[in-house]
N, C-alpha and C positions, 0 to 999 in steps of 0.2 A: 739488814731484812731485804731478800732479794727483789728486785723489782717485778711486778707482776706481768709487764709487757715483755716476756721475755720471747724472743723469737727465734723458730728454727735455725741453723746455721746455714743451711742450705738457700735461705732467702738474703742473705747477705753477701754484698759482692765480694770476691775473694780478692779483689785489689785494696779494700779497707786496709789503712795505714795501721799497723799496731805500735808505730812509734811517736810520741812527744816530745819535743825538745824547748828548753828553755838556754837560748844561746847566751850567756851574760859575758860582761868584761872580762870575767877572772874566771868563772867556772862556768861549765855547761851542764846541764841537769837533763839526763834521759830518762823518759818512763816506757817500758815496755809492758804491753798488755799481753798475755801469755792466754789466749781461748781455751777455755777447759777441754773442748773436745777438738779434733780436727776437722777443717772444712771440708767439707764434700764438693765434689765436683772440679776437684783440682788433679794436674795430672801427677803418676806415680813419682817423676822426677822434681816436681814441685813440692810433693809431701815430703821426699827426702831431704832437700834443700832446706825446708821449714823444720823440720826435724832437728838437722843439723844445727841450725840457727838457735832453736829453743834449748838445746844440749849445751851450748857453749855459754848463753848468756843466764841460764836458770842453775847451771851445776858450778860455776865458777861466783867466786865475790872479788875476786881482781883480775884485770885484763891490763897487760903489760904491767908497766912499773906505776901508771897514774890512774890508771880507769879502776873504780871502784864500785861495788852494788852494795849498797846499803840493806843487807839481808834482814835488819831488825824491822825495817820498815815495810817489808813487803805485806801485802795486802790481799786476801784470799777471799774465792767466792765473792767478788764483785760483780756489779752489772754494768758494762759499757755499752751504749746504745742497743741493749737486748740481749746481749751475749755475756754468758757468765765465764769468768776468769780470773786471772791474778795480775796483779800490777807489780812490777819490779821496778826499784829504783837506783838508777847509776848516775854517776859524776865522773868527770873528768876535768882537767885544765882546758880551758878553751885555747890556750897556746899548743894544744896537742890535737888540733882538731884535724890535721893531716894525717895524722896516725889512726885517727877514728875513721877518716871516709878509706885509708887503706884497708883495714880490716873489715870496713862493710863489704868492700870489693873481695877481700879474698874467703867470706864466709858467704857470698852468692846473694845478700841482702836485695843487692840490685835487682836481682833475677825475679825477685818476687815483689818485690815495694818499688813503687813508683812514685810515690809521695810520702813526705814527712810532714806533718803538722809541726810548726815552730813558731817562736816567738822571742821577745829579745831584741835586741840590738843586731845580733850576729846572725840571725834570720835574715836580715839584709846583706851584712857582710860576706857572709859565707854561701850566699845564694848561688853565684857562679861556679864555685868549687864544688859544691853537689852537683851542679848539672855536669859540668865537666870533669870531675874523678869518677863518679858512681850512676850518671845517668837519671839522677832522684831531682824531682821538683819539690819545693818547699811550700806548702799551702800555710801563709803567714797569718798571725793571728794578733790581735791589741794586746798588747802584754798587760795592761791593767784589767781588762776585760778577763783574759785569762786566768790572772793572779785570783780573782774573786772567784771565778766559777769552779776553778781546781779546788780553792779553799772550802767553799760550801759543799763540793762534791765530797772532799775526803771527811770532813768533819761529820757529815751525815752517815758515812759508812764505817766509821772508826769513833766509837762512842767514848775511849779515852784520849782522841786528839788533843784535847785544849786542857790545859792548867797553869795554874800559877803558884810562886813559890810562898810558901808560909815560915815566918821568920827568916828571911833570907840573911842576915847579917850574924844568926846565932848559927854557929856551927854545930852544935849537940841540937838544936830543935829545928832546923832548917828540913823543910821536905817538901816534895812536890805535890800539891793536891789537884785532883781533876776538877774540873770545871764545865757546867753546863751551858754550852753555847748555842743551844737550839734557837734562843730567842734574842740575837745578837746586835739588831740595831737598835740606837747607831752606833756605831765604834770608829775608832781610828784604828787605820792600817799600816804599820810602819815596816816598809821592806828595806833590809839592810843587807845590800849587795856590795858592789864594789863602791856603788854610792849608796844614798839614802832615797828614796821617795814615799812621803805619805799622804796617804787617801783618806778621806772623810766618807764614810759608806754609810748609807741610808736605807739600802733596801737591797736585793740581789741583783738589780738592774741600774740603781744608780749610785755612784761614786765618781769622785772628783780629786784631784791631784792639789792638795792645798798647801803644800810645801816640801822641801827635802833639804840635803846638804851633799856636797862634794865630799865630805869626811867621812868616810863608812868603813867598809872591810878591806877593801883594796889599799886604803890609806894606811890602815893598820900595818897590814902585811907590808906595804913598800918601806914604812918606815922601821920597822923592826927588822927588815931586810938590810937596811942602810946602817942603822944602829948595833944590830948585834950578829949581822953575819948570817942569820937562817937564812933559809932556803925553801921552807913551806909554812904553809898556814900551822898545820899541825906543831911544827916545830917552834912557831912562835907563840902558840898558847901553852905547849908544854915548858917553855922560858917563864912565861908570865907567872903560871901557876907557882913557880918557886920563888918569884921575885919580891919585892917590897916598896910600893911607890912612894913610900914617904922618904926614899933617900934621894928621890928625885924630884918631887913635887914640894910647892910650899905651900903649908896649912895654914889654916886661921888661926891657930895657937902659936905658928911661927912668926905670926905679925903682931898678934896681940896679946900673946902669951897664956892664953886660954881662950875660952867660946866669948864668941861677942853677941853677948844675950839681949842686947838692945834690938838686934834684929834676927835674932831666933837662929844664930850662926853656931852650930857646934865648932869646937876647936879642933877636931879632924877632918872637918871638910875641906876640900882643896880649894884654895884661893888663889893659886898660880900653875898650870900645869907647867911642869920641868922648871919650876921657878927655882928650885935649889941648883941649878946647872951654869948658873952664872958666877959660882965660886969654883975657881981650880983645884980647891982643896975637896969638895965634894966631888967632883967630877973625875978625880983619881982614885975616888973610893968606891965608885958605884959599880955594879956588876952588870952583865948582860939579862941577867932576870930581872933586876931593877928596872932596867929601860925597858924590856917588852912589858911589864907590867904597867908601867906608868904610860905607855904607849896607848894600851890599852883600857887604861881607864880614862884618861884624857878623851880618846875615840868615844868612848860609851857613856860618859857623862856629857858630853856635847849632844849626841844622839837623844839622851833622855831629857834634856832641858829642851831641845826644840819642840820634842814631842809633847811634852808637858804643855807649853805656850800653845801649839795647835790643840789640844785635848781642849784647853780653857776657851780658846776662841770659839772653836765648832761646838762648845758645849756637850761634850760626851765624856763619861766615866771610865769607858773600857778602852783599854789601850790594845792593841795585839802586835807583837813584834814577831816578825818572821823574817826568812832570809839565811843564807850559809855563812854569813858571820857569826850565827848564833849556835853552828854546830862544834859539838865538842867544846863549847865554851861557856859553863855554868858560871865563869866569874862575871860575864857581860851581862847574864841574864839577871843574876842576884843584884847586881849594881843596878839594874834598870827597875828592877822590882821594887827595891828600897828606896830610891829616888821617887817614883812616880807616890809611892805611897807618903813618903816622909813628907815630900814638897807639897802636897795637894791634902795635907792633915787626914790622910786614909779616905778621902772622897773618890779617888782614882786606882783603878788596878790594871796592872801590868797582867796581860795574859800572853802564852807560848802556845806554839803548836809543833806536835811531835815531827811532823814532815817537812818542817820549816823552810826549805828553799826549793821544793818539787812542785807547788802550787800552778805554776805556769804551766811547766811542762804538762802537766794532766789537764789545765784547763783548755788548752788549745786542741788537745787531743780529743776533748768531750765535744768540740765546736764542729769537728769536720763532717762534711756533707757530700764528698765527692768532688768539692771546688778545689781548683789549685792557683 
C-alpha cells in the first residue's frame, strides 16, 4: 500500500542520494532507488546523466564479471521518503570495490550524487577511497539499526517476504510456506555474513547483540577454496549440492552402532565434523563434492546450535535467519529449519526472508536526512 504522505518531486532536494550500500567483509550490497518520475528543477545535462545511469543500472542484470542485479527481488511502486519508485538490488565482491568506483566515475554518478548512504565495516574502510576517486561522501549509519529498519520496511512492503520450510528433510514434501511476520516481537535475528551476529529484537527500536561467531559464510567459502580448489561461493554451493557429508563426518552410529536412545541422539546425527578424515583410506576416497558438503554442514550446524542456545537464553520462539550465506543455499536453510524444530521439540521456528542480505543497505538509505 502506498504511503499517504507522498510529496511532489519538486519539494525534494535533487541531491538526495539514491544509493544505499552495505559494504561487508566479503560481499557489498548496493540498493538503487529509481524514482518513478524525473525530478524537476534539474538542468538538461543532469537529466541526461540521470537517464544514462538509470538505463545502465536497470536494463542490465550483470555488470562486468562480478556485479549482479537480483532482478527477482526488485520492488516496484514502493514509497521512500514520500517518493514513489522502484528498489533495485545489486551485489558485487567487496574485493572489486576499485572496479565499482571506476564504473561510478565513467557513468557520471559523481556529477549528480554527492553522498552515498553506507553501513558495514567497509563504510569506514573505503571512506577515503570514495572521496579520492569519485568525490563522494559516505553518510555512515549503525549496522544493526540499519539492518532492523531495512528488514521491517521490506517486510511491510512485500507481503510474501517471510517464510519457513515445511518438512525440510523430506524431499517429496518439503516446501516454502508464507509466514505472517506482522507481529514479530520478540524474535532472534541471526545475520550470517562473513561472520555471524545474533541480535535479540524486542521492538522496532530495541535490539541488542547477544552473541555471534567468527565461523560464518566467509569461513565456509575460505575452507571450500582450500579443500576443493573452487573460486566462488556459487561454485562451492554447487559442489556441496552433489556431495555426501557422511563420507567425511563421523556420525553417532559410527560410534555407537546405531541411535544413542538414552540421550535422544539419532544415529545419523553428526558426532564429529570431519571425524572420518583421520583415516588415510577414507581420505583417498573422498571427493571434492563430499568435502564441500561436509564444510557446509559443519558451519551450518554450528550456527544453528549457537542460535538455539541464544533463543533459549532470550526466551524467544521465532528465530529469523538472514544474510548472503543463505543466497542460493537451500541446503543450509533446510538444515537450520530441521535443527531448530527437532532440538526444541517443535517449540521454535526457523524463519527466512526473501531479500536475505540487503536489509542493511535499505535501512541506511531510509535514515538519510541530508547529513554526512
